[in-house]
N, CA and C of each residue as an Amber inpcrd file, in Angstrom:
protein
   348
  44.7730000  18.5140000 -46.1190000  43.4210000  18.3330000 -46.5510000
  42.9050000  16.9510000 -46.1340000  43.7960000  15.9750000 -46.2490000
  43.4500000  14.6040000 -45.8800000  43.1020000  14.5370000 -44.3880000
  43.8250000  15.2430000 -43.5570000  43.5980000  15.2450000 -42.1130000
  42.2430000  15.8660000 -41.7690000  41.8680000  16.8940000 -42.5250000
  40.5790000  17.5480000 -42.2810000  39.4480000  16.5840000 -42.5880000
  39.5210000  15.8990000 -43.7300000  38.4770000  14.9380000 -44.0940000
  38.4280000  13.7750000 -43.1050000  39.5810000  13.3500000 -42.6280000
  39.6440000  12.2690000 -41.6480000  38.9710000  12.7030000 -40.3380000
  39.2660000  13.9220000 -39.8970000  38.6640000  14.4460000 -38.6630000
  37.1640000  14.6190000 -38.8230000  36.7270000  15.1210000 -39.9850000
  35.2850000  15.2760000 -40.2330000  34.5930000  13.9110000 -40.2900000
  35.2560000  12.9290000 -40.8870000  34.6940000  11.5740000 -40.9680000
  34.5250000  10.9630000 -39.5960000  35.5240000  11.1310000 -38.7190000
  35.4350000  10.6110000 -37.3570000  34.3140000  11.3110000 -36.5790000
  34.2120000  12.6220000 -36.7350000  33.1590000  13.3820000 -36.0510000
  31.7870000  12.9370000 -36.5470000  31.6690000  12.7070000 -37.8560000
  30.3960000  12.2470000 -38.4300000  30.0340000  10.8730000 -37.8880000
  30.9990000   9.9590000 -37.8060000  30.7350000   8.6170000 -37.2760000
  30.3390000   8.6730000 -35.7990000  31.0050000   9.5170000 -35.0400000
  30.6780000   9.6410000 -33.6200000  29.2750000  10.2200000 -33.4260000
  28.9030000  11.1770000 -34.2510000  27.5630000  11.7570000 -34.1230000
  26.4950000  10.7420000 -34.5460000  26.7640000   9.9480000 -35.5780000
  25.8230000   8.8970000 -35.9890000  25.7020000   7.8580000 -34.8820000
  26.8220000   7.4700000 -34.2820000  26.8070000   6.5100000 -33.1800000
  26.0130000   7.0600000 -31.9980000  26.2160000   8.3140000 -31.6440000
  25.4840000   8.9370000 -30.5370000  23.9940000   8.9880000 -30.8470000
  23.6420000   9.3220000 -32.0790000  22.2330000   9.3720000 -32.4730000
  21.6020000   7.9920000 -32.3830000  22.3090000   6.9590000 -32.8140000
  21.7890000   5.5930000 -32.7230000  21.5950000   5.1600000 -31.2770000
  22.5520000   5.4920000 -30.4200000  22.4280000   5.1440000 -29.0070000
  21.2580000   5.8660000 -28.3450000  21.0800000   7.1270000 -28.6690000
  19.9520000   7.8820000 -28.1080000  18.6350000   7.2780000 -28.5670000
  18.5440000   6.9000000 -29.8190000  17.3280000   6.2760000 -30.3460000
  17.0700000   4.9440000 -29.6500000  18.1000000   4.1410000 -29.4660000
  17.9600000   2.8520000 -28.7960000  17.4920000   3.0280000 -27.3540000
  18.0820000   3.9620000 -26.6470000  17.7060000   4.1900000 -25.2480000
  16.2800000   4.7030000 -25.1420000  15.8880000   5.6280000 -25.9940000
  14.5240000   6.1640000 -25.9200000  13.4960000   5.0960000 -26.2910000
  13.8130000   4.2470000 -27.2470000  12.8980000   3.1620000 -27.6120000
  12.7650000   2.1660000 -26.4700000  13.8730000   1.8160000 -25.8550000
  13.8390000   0.8710000 -24.7340000  13.0610000   1.4440000 -23.5580000
  13.2460000   2.7200000 -23.2690000  12.5220000   3.3120000 -22.1430000
  11.0320000   3.4180000 -22.4390000  10.6690000   3.6320000 -23.6800000
   9.2470000   3.6790000 -24.0340000   8.6170000   2.3040000 -23.8600000
   9.3400000   1.2620000 -24.1390000   8.8000000  -0.0820000 -23.9790000
   8.6870000  -0.4830000 -22.5200000   9.5630000   0.0360000 -21.6870000
   9.5190000  -0.2810000 -20.2680000   8.3010000   0.3600000 -19.6190000
   7.8990000   1.5280000 -20.0720000   6.7860000   2.2500000 -19.4660000
   5.4250000   1.6850000 -19.8240000   5.3610000   0.7610000 -20.7570000
   4.0860000   0.1550000 -21.1290000   3.6170000  -0.7140000 -19.9650000
   2.3900000  -0.5250000 -19.5400000   1.8700000  -1.2620000 -18.4000000
   1.5240000  -2.6830000 -18.8160000   1.9980000  -3.6100000 -18.0280000
   1.7340000  -5.0120000 -18.3070000   0.3070000  -5.3480000 -17.8780000
  -0.3360000  -6.2820000 -18.5520000  -1.6970000  -6.6380000 -18.1690000
  -1.7300000  -7.3420000 -16.8150000  -2.8140000  -7.1510000 -16.1160000
  -2.9780000  -7.7760000 -14.8130000  -3.6230000  -9.1370000 -14.9920000
  -3.0690000 -10.1190000 -14.3280000  -3.6070000 -11.4660000 -14.4210000
  -4.3170000 -11.8810000 -13.1390000  -4.7400000 -10.9130000 -12.3420000
  -5.4450000 -11.2210000 -11.1130000  -6.8330000 -11.7550000 -11.4440000
  -7.2400000 -12.7600000 -10.7040000  -8.5360000 -13.3830000 -10.9310000
  -9.4790000 -13.0360000  -9.7910000 -10.7510000 -12.9460000 -10.1020000
 -11.7550000 -12.7630000  -9.0710000 -11.9350000 -14.0970000  -8.3430000
 -12.5210000 -14.0860000  -7.1570000 -12.7180000 -15.3530000  -6.4410000
 -13.5110000 -16.3830000  -7.2500000 -14.5290000 -15.9220000  -7.9770000
 -15.3200000 -16.8630000  -8.7810000 -14.4730000 -17.4710000  -9.9000000
 -13.6220000 -16.6470000 -10.5190000 -12.7570000 -17.1590000 -11.5850000
 -11.7340000 -18.1480000 -11.0310000 -11.2580000 -17.9040000  -9.8150000
 -10.3250000 -18.8400000  -9.2010000 -10.9910000 -20.1950000  -8.9660000
 -12.2370000 -20.1600000  -8.4970000 -12.9550000 -21.3990000  -8.2410000
 -13.2130000 -22.1360000  -9.5560000 -13.6430000 -21.4070000 -10.5790000
 -13.8770000 -22.0360000 -11.8850000 -12.5980000 -22.6500000 -12.4320000
 -11.5140000 -21.9520000 -12.2850000 -10.2330000 -22.4680000 -12.7790000
  -9.8150000 -23.7130000 -11.9970000 -10.0760000 -23.7200000 -10.6880000
  -9.7350000 -24.8820000  -9.8730000 -10.5690000 -26.0900000 -10.2930000
 -11.8380000 -25.8610000 -10.6310000 -12.6880000 -26.9750000 -11.0820000
 -12.2200000 -27.5280000 -12.4260000 -11.5260000 -26.7200000 -13.2100000
 -10.9880000 -27.2210000 -14.4740000  -9.9260000 -28.2910000 -14.2300000
  -9.1980000 -28.1740000 -13.1190000  -8.1880000 -29.1820000 -12.7990000
  -8.8470000 -30.4680000 -12.3170000  -9.6360000 -30.3360000 -11.2660000
 -10.3840000 -31.4890000 -10.7580000 -11.4520000 -30.9870000  -9.7950000
 -12.3790000 -31.8630000  -9.4820000 -13.4660000 -31.4770000  -8.5830000
 -12.9390000 -31.2440000  -7.1740000 -11.9860000 -32.0680000  -6.7410000
 -11.4180000 -31.9180000  -5.3930000 -10.7020000 -30.5700000  -5.2520000
  -9.9970000 -30.1720000  -6.2930000  -9.3070000 -28.8810000  -6.2550000
 -10.3170000 -27.7430000  -6.1710000 -11.4210000 -27.8680000  -6.9150000
 -12.4680000 -26.8590000  -6.8650000 -13.1030000 -26.7570000  -5.4930000
 -13.3500000 -27.9010000  -4.8760000 -13.9380000 -27.9000000  -3.5320000
 -12.9790000 -27.2720000  -2.5230000 -11.6880000 -27.5920000  -2.6510000
 -10.7120000 -26.9810000  -1.7360000 -10.6580000 -25.4680000  -1.9200000
 -10.7400000 -25.0230000  -3.1650000 -10.7160000 -23.5740000  -3.4280000
 -11.9580000 -22.9020000  -2.8520000 -13.1120000 -23.5600000  -2.9640000
 -14.3360000 -22.9930000  -2.3690000 -14.1820000 -22.8820000  -0.8550000
 -13.6420000 -23.9400000  -0.2250000 -13.4350000 -23.9020000   1.2260000
 -12.4590000 -22.7940000   1.6040000 -11.4240000 -22.6420000   0.8070000
 -10.4310000 -21.6100000   1.0840000 -11.0560000 -20.2200000   0.9850000
 -11.8780000 -20.0070000  -0.0450000 -12.5540000 -18.7090000  -0.2050000
 -13.5210000 -18.4560000   0.9530000 -14.2400000 -19.5000000   1.3670000
 -15.1950000 -19.3580000   2.4700000 -14.4500000 -19.0090000   3.7580000
 -13.3360000 -19.6880000   4.0310000 -12.5340000 -19.3890000   5.2190000
 -11.9940000 -17.9640000   5.1740000 -11.5700000 -17.5410000   4.0060000
 -11.0580000 -16.1780000   3.8470000 -12.1440000 -15.1570000   4.1770000
 -13.3390000 -15.3660000   3.6410000 -14.4340000 -14.4260000   3.9050000
 -14.8120000 -14.4110000   5.3840000 -14.7550000 -15.5700000   6.0510000
 -15.0410000 -15.6150000   7.4810000 -14.0020000 -14.8090000   8.2690000
 -12.7320000 -14.9560000   7.8930000 -11.6790000 -14.2190000   8.5930000
 -11.8080000 -12.7180000   8.3630000 -12.1930000 -12.3330000   7.1570000
 -12.4030000 -10.9090000   6.8780000 -13.5430000 -10.3840000   7.7400000
 -14.6130000 -11.1580000   7.8660000 -15.7340000 -10.7550000   8.7120000
 -15.3220000 -10.6070000  10.1660000 -14.5100000 -11.5570000  10.6480000
 -14.0340000 -11.4770000  12.0320000 -13.1690000 -10.2410000  12.2410000
 -12.3250000  -9.9520000  11.2680000 -11.4520000  -8.7780000  11.3790000
 -12.2790000  -7.4950000  11.4210000 -13.3380000  -7.4460000  10.6290000
 -14.1870000  -6.2570000  10.6360000 -14.9260000  -6.1320000  11.9620000
 -15.3290000  -7.2590000  12.5410000 -15.9920000  -7.2220000  13.8410000
 -15.0290000  -6.7330000  14.9170000 -13.7890000  -7.1940000  14.8590000
 -12.7920000  -6.7590000  15.8330000 -12.5630000  -5.2590000  15.6960000
 -12.5010000  -4.7680000  14.4610000 -12.3250000  -3.3330000  14.2590000
 -13.4980000  -2.5470000  14.8170000 -14.7200000  -3.0540000  14.6100000
 -15.8870000  -2.3320000  15.1130000 -15.9410000  -2.3860000  16.6350000
 -15.5720000  -3.5210000  17.2330000 -15.5460000  -3.6280000  18.6910000
 -14.4840000  -2.6850000  19.2510000 -13.3350000  -2.6270000  18.5960000
 -12.2710000  -1.7330000  19.0370000 -12.7270000  -0.2770000  18.9500000
 -13.4440000   0.0620000  17.8940000 -13.9230000   1.4290000  17.7370000
 -14.9510000   1.7690000  18.8190000 -15.8580000   0.8320000  19.1030000
 -16.8580000   1.0590000  20.1570000 -16.1580000   1.2440000  21.5020000
 -15.1360000   0.4200000  21.7550000 -14.3920000   0.5370000  23.0110000
 -13.7300000   1.9100000  23.1230000 -13.0890000   2.3480000  22.0550000
 -12.4220000   3.6440000  22.1010000 -13.4260000   4.7820000  22.2680000
 -14.5870000   4.6630000  21.6170000 -15.6180000   5.6850000  21.8000000
 -16.0880000   5.7220000  23.2490000 -16.2330000   4.5460000  23.8650000
 -16.6620000   4.4680000  25.2600000 -15.6120000   5.0810000  26.1760000
 -14.3540000   4.7990000  25.9080000 -13.2750000   5.3650000  26.7240000
 -13.2720000   6.8850000  26.6140000 -13.4400000   7.4020000  25.3990000
 -13.4610000   8.8540000  25.2110000 -14.6430000   9.4790000  25.9490000
 -15.8090000   8.8170000  25.9050000 -16.9780000   9.3480000  26.5960000
 -16.7460000   9.3580000  28.1040000 -16.1310000   8.2910000  28.6160000
 -15.8420000   8.2390000  30.0540000 -14.8340000   9.3000000  30.4550000
 -13.8640000   9.5640000  29.6040000 -12.8770000  10.5920000  29.9140000
 -13.5280000  11.9710000  29.9520000 -14.4930000  12.2050000  29.0500000
 -15.1790000  13.4960000  29.0570000 -16.0220000  13.6450000  30.3160000
 -16.6750000  12.5500000  30.7620000 -17.5010000  12.6030000  31.9640000
 -16.6490000  12.8570000  33.2010000 -15.5220000  12.2030000  33.2800000
 -14.6880000  12.2640000  34.4710000 -13.4960000  13.1920000  34.2940000
 -13.6370000  14.1870000  33.4730000 -12.5010000  15.0810000  33.2270000
 -12.1030000  15.8500000  34.4830000 -13.0230000  16.0840000  35.3910000
 -12.7070000  16.8060000  36.6240000 -11.9770000  15.9410000  37.6300000
 -11.9140000  14.6560000  37.4250000 -11.3160000  13.7430000  38.3870000
  -9.9460000  13.2280000  37.9490000  -9.3340000  13.8740000  37.0020000
  -8.0240000  13.3870000  36.5570000  -6.9730000  13.6760000  37.6220000
  -5.9180000  12.9260000  37.6210000  -4.8550000  13.0630000  38.6240000
  -4.1960000  14.4280000  38.5250000  -4.0100000  14.8940000  37.3190000
  -3.3580000  16.1980000  37.1340000  -4.2040000  17.3100000  37.7400000
  -5.5000000  17.2500000  37.4990000  -6.3720000  18.2920000  38.0470000
  -6.4690000  18.1960000  39.5690000  -6.4260000  16.9760000  40.0930000
  -6.4250000  16.8300000  41.5550000  -5.1460000  17.4050000  42.1480000
  -4.0160000  17.1700000  41.4530000  -2.7450000  17.7010000  41.9340000
  -2.7600000  19.2270000  41.8950000  -3.3320000  19.7970000  40.8270000
  -3.4290000  21.2580000  40.7460000  -4.2710000  21.8030000  41.8950000
  -5.3550000  21.0910000  42.1870000  -6.2080000  21.5250000  43.3040000
  -5.4880000  21.4750000  44.6300000  -4.7020000  20.4100000  44.8590000
  -3.9450000  20.3240000  46.0950000  -2.8960000  21.4160000  46.2020000
  -2.2280000  21.7030000  45.0790000  -1.2100000  22.7590000  45.0890000
  -1.8440000  24.0990000  45.3990000  -3.0300000  24.3600000  44.8240000
  -3.7160000  25.6130000  45.1070000  -4.1240000  25.7030000  46.5850000
  -4.5490000  24.5550000  47.1700000  -4.9200000  24.5680000  48.5910000
  -3.7030000  24.8510000  49.4680000  -2.5780000  24.2250000  49.1140000
  -1.3730000  24.4060000  49.9310000  -0.8370000  25.8140000  49.8250000
  -0.8660000  26.3840000  48.6310000  -0.3330000  27.7380000  48.4470000
  -1.3090000  28.8060000  48.9090000  -2.5440000  28.4160000  49.1480000
  -3.5220000  29.3580000  49.6510000  -4.2340000  30.1490000  48.5670000
  -4.1730000  29.7150000  47.3420000  -4.8520000  30.4060000  46.2690000
  -6.3250000  30.0130000  46.1740000  -6.7300000  29.0440000  46.9240000
  -8.0980000  28.5470000  46.8570000  -9.0540000  29.3270000  47.6700000
């Protein structure tokens, strides 16, 4: 009888331990899934924050933002120029589709074989 109670006691302790571990793991995983707040600042907030340190820091931040915007503008211009170039190339290919090397070779082969 003593052995039965001992075995039941061990099984009860193991089940309580397993239940506690499952609760701990589920609680920890729920806390991990909580989204952390974003601390990203807008350009204006960055400039304001820089001015809080000193005027020179604020001026440098303004210059940095201005340079960034200029580079973004240049990149967009390059993209638009590249797109215009590709459109022009496609239009030229459509105009000169009869003059491609492959089609000229096909024409020569047809002339040589007498299918023309």
